[in-house]
C-alpha positions in Angstrom: -2.7 4.1 2.2 -3.0 5.2 -1.7 -4.7 2.5 -3.9 -3.2 1.5 -7.5 -5.8 3.6 -9.3 -4.5 7.2 -6.8 -1.4 6.3 -7.9 -2.0 6.2 -11.4 -4.0 9.6 -11.5 -1.4 11.6 -9.9 1.2 10.1 -12.6 -0.9 12.3 -15.3 1.0 15.7 -13.5 2.8 17.0 -16.4 6.2 15.7 -15.7 8.9 16.1 -18.4 9.8 12.7 -19.6 11.9 12.7 -23.3 12.4 9.6 -25.2 13.1 8.7 -28.9 13.4 12.1 -30.1 9.5 13.3 -28.2 8.2 14.3 -25.2 5.9 12.0 -23.4 2.5 13.1 -22.6 0.9 10.3 -20.0 3.1 7.7 -18.7 0.5 5.6 -17.8 -0.9 5.6 -21.6 2.2 5.7 -23.3 3.6 2.5 -25.2 7.3 2.7 -23.5 6.5 3.0 -19.8 2.5 1.9 -19.4 3.3 -1.8 -18.4 5.7 -0.9 -15.9 3.2 2.0 -14.5 0.4 -1.2 -14.2 3.4 -3.2 -12.8 3.8 -0.7 -10.1 0.4 -0.4 -9.6 -0.2 -4.2 -8.9 2.1 -3.9 -6.0 0.0 -1.4 -4.3 -3.4 -3.6 -4.8 -1.3 -6.5 -3.4 -0.6 -3.8 -0.6 -4.1 -2.9 -0.2 -5.9 -6.3 -0.3 -7.6 -7.1 2.8 -6.0 -10.7 3.2 -2.7 -8.9 3.3 -3.2 -6.1 5.4 -1.2 -7.8 8.4 1.6 -8.8 6.1 1.8 -5.5 4.4 0.5 -2.8 6.6 1.5 -1.3 10.2 -0.1 0.8 13.0 1.7 4.3 12.9 -0.9 5.1 16.4 -3.0 7.2 13.8 -3.6 4.8 10.8 -2.0 1.7 8.8 0.7 2.6 6.6 2.6 0.4 3.9 5.3 -1.6 5.8 8.1 -0.5 3.7 8.0 2.6 6.2 8.0 0.7 8.9 10.8 1.4 11.7 11.7 -1.9 13.8 12.2 -1.3 17.1 13.3 -5.3 17.8 14.4 -8.6 15.7 10.8 -9.6 15.1 9.5 -6.4 13.8 12.5 -6.7 11.5 11.6 -10.1 10.0 8.0 -9.2 9.9 8.7 -6.3 7.7 11.4 -8.2 5.4 8.6 -10.8 5.2 6.2 -7.7 3.6 9.4 -7.4 1.1 9.8 -11.3 0.1 6.3 -10.8 -0.9 6.2 -8.0 -3.0 9.4 -9.1 -4.7 8.0 -12.3 -5.3 5.7 -10.3 -7.4 8.2 -9.7 -10.0 10.6 -12.2 -9.2 13.1 -9.6 -7.8 13.6 -7.8 -10.9 12.3 -4.3 -10.0 15.3 -3.5 -8.1 14.3 0.3 -7.6 10.3 -0.2 -6.6 9.0 2.0 -4.1 10.3 -0.2 -1.2 13.6 0.7 -1.8 14.0 4.2 -1.6 11.7 4.0 1.5 14.0 1.8 3.1 16.5 4.5 2.4 14.6 7.9 3.6 13.4 5.4 6.8 17.0 4.8 7.5 18.0 8.8 7.3 15.1 9.3 9.7 16.1 6.7 12.0 19.7 8.8 12.3 17.5 12.0 13.0 19.7 12.6 15.7 23.1 12.9 13.6 20.9 15.5 11.2 20.2 17.4 14.9 23.7 18.0 15.5 24.3 19.1 12.0 21.6 21.8 11.4 18.1 21.7 13.4 16.2 23.3 10.7 17.0 20.6 8.2 16.6 18.2 11.0 13.1 19.1 11.1 12.9 19.2 7.6 13.9 15.4 7.2 11.4 14.6 10.2 8.2 16.2 8.4 9.3 14.6 5.2 9.9 11.0 6.7 6.1 11.4 7.8 4.9 13.1 4.7 6.1 10.5 2.6 4.7 7.6 4.9 1.8 9.1 5.2 1.1 9.8 1.6 2.3 6.1 0.6 4.7 8.0 -1.8 7.2 6.1 -4.3 10.5 7.8 -4.2 13.5 6.9 -7.0 17.0 8.7 -6.0 19.8 10.2 -8.0 23.0 9.6 -6.2 26.1 9.5 -8.6 27.4 12.2 -10.8 27.3 11.7 -14.8 30.5 10.0 -15.9 32.8 12.6 -18.1 36.5 13.1 -16.8 36.5 10.6 -14.2 40.0 11.6 -13.4 38.9 14.8 -12.5 36.5 15.9 -9.5 33.0 17.8 -10.0 34.4 21.2 -9.6 37.2 20.3 -12.2 35.2 19.7 -15.3 34.8 21.8 -18.1 31.3 22.7 -16.7 31.2 22.8 -13.2 27.3 22.3 -13.6 27.9 19.1 -15.4 26.9 17.8 -12.0 24.0 19.3 -10.2 24.9 21.7 -7.7 23.5 24.6 -6.2 23.9 27.6 -8.3 21.8 30.0 -6.2 20.1 30.6 -2.6 18.0 32.7 -1.1 15.2 32.8 1.7 12.9 30.5 -0.1 15.2 27.7 -0.7 17.9 26.9 -3.1 18.2 26.4 -7.1 19.8 23.7 -8.6 21.5 23.1 -12.1 22.8 19.9 -14.1 22.7 16.7 -14.3 22.7 13.4 -12.1 21.9 9.7 -12.2 20.7 7.0 -12.3 16.7 7.6 -11.8 15.9 3.9 -12.3 11.8 3.8 -11.9 11.5 7.6 -12.3 9.7 8.0 -14.9 6.8 6.5 -12.9 8.2 7.4 -9.4 6.2 10.7 -7.5 9.2 12.4 -6.2 13.4 12.0 -6.2 15.7 12.1 -3.6 18.4 13.8 -4.9 22.0 13.7 -3.1 25.6 12.2 -3.4 26.8 9.3 -2.1 30.5 9.7 -4.0 33.3 11.0 -1.9 34.1 14.7 -1.8 36.3 16.8 -1.4 36.7 20.4 0.2 35.8 23.3 -2.8 33.1 20.7 -3.8 30.3 22.2 -1.4 28.0 23.2 -4.3 27.3 19.4 -5.2 26.8 18.5 -1.3 23.2 18.5 -1.0 20.3 16.6 -0.1 16.5 17.1 -0.9 13.3 15.5 -2.4 11.0 16.8 -4.7 8.1 15.8 -6.8 8.9 14.4 -10.8 7.2 17.4 -11.8 8.7 19.9 -10.7 9.5 23.1 -13.0 12.7 22.5 -14.8 13.1 18.5 -13.9 13.6 17.0 -16.9 14.1 13.3 -17.4 16.3 11.9 -20.3 15.4 8.5 -20.4 17.2 5.1 -21.8 15.8 3.0 -25.0 12.6 1.3 -23.2 12.7 -2.7 -23.4 9.3 -2.8 -22.4 8.6 -0.9 -25.8 10.8 -3.1 -27.6 9.4 -6.1 -26.0 6.4 -7.1 -28.0 4.3 -9.4 -26.8 4.0 -10.0 -23.0 4.3 -13.9 -24.1 7.4 -13.7 -26.3 9.0 -11.2 -23.5 6.9 -12.1 -20.3 9.7 -9.5 -17.9 10.6 -6.7 -19.9 7.2 -6.1 -21.3 6.0 -6.0 -17.8 9.0 -5.0 -15.5 11.5 -2.9 -17.4 11.6 -0.2 -14.1 13.6 2.1 -16.7 16.3 4.4 -16.0 17.1 8.1 -16.7 19.5 11.0 -16.6 17.7 13.6 -14.7 18.5 17.2 -15.7 17.9 20.0 -13.0 17.2 23.3 -15.5 17.8 25.8 -12.4 15.4 23.6 -10.4 14.3 25.5 -7.3 13.6 23.7 -4.0 12.2 25.0 -0.8 13.9 25.1 2.2 11.4 22.7 4.0 12.5 19.6 1.2 16.3 20.5 1.8 17.9 17.9 4.2 21.8 19.2 3.8 23.2 21.8 2.0 26.8 22.9 1.5 27.9 20.5 3.8 30.7 17.6 1.9 31.4 15.9 5.2 27.3 15.5 6.1 27.0 14.1 2.4 28.5 10.9 3.8 27.4 11.1 7.2 24.1 10.9 6.3 24.6 7.5 4.6 27.1 5.9 7.3 26.3 7.8 10.2 22.7 6.8 10.3 21.2 3.3 9.6 20.5 4.5 5.8 23.1 2.5 3.8 22.6 -0.2 5.6 18.7 -0.4 5.3 18.8 0.4 1.9 21.0 -2.0 1.1 19.5 -4.9 3.5 16.1 -4.1 1.3 18.1 -4.8 -2.1 19.7 -7.9 -0.6 16.3 -9.5 0.4 15.4 -8.5 -3.0 18.1 -10.0 -4.8 17.3 -13.4 -2.7 14.3 -13.6 -4.3 15.6 -13.1 -7.7 18.1 -15.7 -6.9 15.6 -18.3 -5.6 14.0 -17.3 -9.0 16.6 -18.1 -11.2 17.7 -21.4 -9.4 14.2 -22.3 -10.3 14.8 -21.8 -13.6 17.8 -23.8 -13.9 16.4 -26.5 -12.4 13.5 -26.1 -14.7 15.7 -26.2 -17.5 17.3 -29.6 -16.7 13.9 -30.9 -16.2 12.7 -29.8 -19.6 15.5 -31.6 -21.1 15.1 -34.7 -19.4 18.6 -34.5 -17.7 18.1 -33.6 -14.5 19.2 -37.1 -12.9 22.6 -36.8 -14.8 25.3 -36.9 -12.4 27.1 -33.5 -13.4 23.9 -31.7 -14.0 23.0 -32.0 -10.2 26.2 -31.3 -9.7 25.7 -28.0 -11.4 22.0 -27.4 -9.8 23.5 -28.4 -6.4 25.9 -25.7 -6.6 23.5 -23.4 -7.6 21.2 -24.7 -4.4 24.1 -24.3 -2.3 24.7 -20.5 -3.4 21.1 -19.4 -3.7 20.9 -21.0 0.2 24.0 -19.0 1.2 22.6 -15.6 0.4 19.0 -16.6 2.2 21.3 -17.5 5.1 23.2 -14.3 4.8 19.7 -12.3 4.9 19.1 -14.0 7.8 22.4 -13.5 10.2 21.9 -9.9 9.3 18.8 -9.9 11.6 20.0 -12.4 14.1 23.2 -10.7 14.3 21.5 -6.8 13.9 21.2 -4.6 17.0 19.8 -1.9 19.3 20.9 1.3 17.5 19.0 3.7 19.9 15.1 2.3 19.6 15.7 0.5 16.5 16.6 -2.6 16.0 19.3 -2.6 12.8 20.7 -5.8 10.5 24.2 -6.2 10.6 26.5 -4.2 9.1 29.3 -6.3 8.2 27.4 -9.0 7.0 25.4 -7.0 4.6 28.6 -6.1 2.7 29.7 -9.5 3.0 26.8 -10.4 1.3 27.3 -7.5 -1.2 30.4 -8.6 -1.9 29.7 -12.3 -2.5 27.0 -11.7 -4.9 28.3 -9.1 -7.1 30.5 -12.3 -8.1 27.9 -14.8 -7.8 25.3 -13.2 -10.2 26.9 -13.4 -13.3 28.0 -17.2 -12.1 24.5 -18.0 -11.5 23.6 -16.8 -15.5 26.6 -18.6 -16.8 25.1 -21.8 -15.7 21.5 -21.0 -16.9 23.1 -20.4 -20.0 25.4 -23.9 -19.6 22.1 -25.9 -19.1 20.1 -24.6 -21.7 22.8 -24.6 -24.6 20.9 -23.6 -28.2 17.3 -24.5 -26.3 16.7 -20.9 -25.4 17.8 -19.4 -28.6 16.2 -21.8 -31.3 12.4 -20.5 -30.7 9.5 -19.4 -32.6 9.8 -15.7 -34.0 6.7 -14.6 -32.0 3.3 -15.6 -30.2 2.2 -14.6 -33.8 3.6 -18.1 -34.9 1.0 -20.1 -32.9 -1.9 -17.9 -34.8 -1.2 -20.0 -38.4 -2.4 -23.3 -38.2 0.9 -24.7 -40.4 3.6 -22.8 -38.5 1.9 -24.3 -35.2 1.9 -28.0 -36.7 5.8 -27.5 -37.3 6.2 -25.7 -33.6 4.8 -28.7 -32.4 7.3 -30.8 -34.5 10.5 -29.2 -33.2 10.0 -28.3 -30.2 9.5 -30.8 -28.1 10.5 -32.5 -24.5 10.0 -35.5 -22.0 8.0 -32.8 -19.4 5.9 -30.4 -21.5 4.2 -29.5 -24.9 5.7 -27.7 -27.6 3.3 -24.6 -26.6 4.7 -24.9 -22.9 8.5 -25.3 -23.9 8.3 -22.5 -25.9 6.9 -20.6 -23.4 9.4 -21.6 -20.9 12.3 -20.8 -22.8 11.0 -17.3 -23.4 10.7 -16.4 -20.2 14.5 -18.1 -19.5 15.7 -16.0 -22.2 14.2 -12.8 -21.4 16.0 -13.2 -17.8 19.5 -14.0 -19.1 20.1 -13.4 -22.8 17.9 -10.3 -23.7 18.9 -6.7 -23.8 16.7 -6.5 -20.6 18.5 -9.6 -19.0 21.9 -8.1 -19.8 21.0 -4.7 -18.1 20.2 -6.8 -14.7 23.3 -8.2 -14.8 25.4 -5.2 -15.1 22.8 -4.0 -12.8 23.4 -6.4 -10.3 27.2 -5.8 -10.3 27.4 -1.9 -9.9 24.1 -0.9 -8.2 25.7 -1.0 -4.7 29.0 0.4 -6.3 32.1 -1.0 -8.0 33.9 -3.8 -6.7 36.4 -2.2 -4.9 33.6 -0.3 -2.8 32.0 -2.9 -1.3 35.2 -4.7 -0.7 35.8 -1.5 1.1 32.8 -1.1 2.7 33.7 -5.1 4.1 37.2 -4.0 5.1 36.3 -1.0 7.0 33.3 -3.2 8.7 35.2 -6.6 9.8 36.2 -7.4 13.3 39.9 -7.1 13.0 40.9 -6.4 16.2 39.1 -10.0 17.0 40.8 -11.7 14.5 43.9 -10.3 15.4 43.5 -11.3 19.2 42.9 -15.0 18.0 46.1 -14.8 16.0 47.9 -13.0 19.2 46.5 -15.8 21.9 48.3 -18.5 19.6 51.6 -16.9 19.6 51.1 -16.3 23.3 50.3 -20.1 23.5 54.3 -21.1 22.6 57.7 -19.8 22.6 61.2 -21.0 22.0 60.6 -23.5 24.9 57.6 -24.9 23.8 54.2 -24.4 25.3 54.3 -21.2 27.5 53.8 -21.6 31.3 50.8 -19.1 31.3 49.0 -21.6 28.0 49.7 -24.5 30.4 47.8 -22.5 33.0 44.7 -22.1 30.6 
């Protein structure tokens, strides 16, 4: 596996990133991205630590690889991999939604559905097969862009005023395809090695130019990243914003300025139906979102811990109404843990691979989209003004006079003034900062709008089994009372 040093060195590759009206030279030293790069590197340090070898790596037959690329063939292997995902998520408390394990799960899911690609086009299947092995053996960090930029949402991509607002194929030849236009939302893209580009949104006949699936390095000629505002850059000291200063994985719009993609990196081209099949006829969609749910379960546990610590900090843990609130949070967080376990326990063999249960996953997505905002609101209720009335910055502690005033005004039955301020700055960063607000939006929509996730739940539920129960009850009686068949049963 790659070392953290090798990863950071690889980011100095001449990629094109724009932020605050300027081009970024080196993301590993730029004030908007350097802490993020360091946080990603720390994941590799953890995975490479000798004491974590069994937890974080697996045997490919030729060498040991990062377990994020593992293709479980049994329930036991799925659980073992989940423990590795949990360990990584614990390092950032679940706040890095596009850490390397997410798109690795996506590409691995595509590979597990290789037969679907072979039926579509053996050459494209060969490209995918080779790419999975390449990415696994190089331990690449991939981001992805799988949705189109927002414009006139009443129209399809081909109906926009600019037919290349959305990235599409503008040319093809013996060497590959040429891409022009934009895609979003490249979360973590500024510090990723490569990007997987495709479309998860349904397309119609006539939109074939947008039906593509490929992976390229972030420094590919013509690929341009337009970064949003960096919360890391605005965070100041780690003490003041301990999450946003280190775990703001950033989001970017990618613009493809006639980017050439060689055929050995192209997995789908010009087939609208196959763009949907790659997600839903293979384990891809389940596998990548299972990883997301593992990450979210860690994050919810962290937020529940913040809630309990908030009550303790204020000396109100014994109040019945507070225990009621905490008990509700504990039940909800426990429910998500149970749903993750159920995805695994109800999983099924798909060819040689063991895949989490699809409907249980979609059930969890529907519920957690509603749950996240509720948990954040509960934290706000428990904290009141405690998260707001804090010293302006860590610099206040450098002034003896101000430090004395902090000691008189920041008090708790459970902590000294320094520790109280430290805790509440952490809580505010998770809940009320711009970083925290972005995370609430992210958890509401990363899996799609609610009608999308509820549609997945509807599509995969055992309606036939539910209907049989209804029909069995209807068959058990008639106008004359209990039916003969029911009595015999």
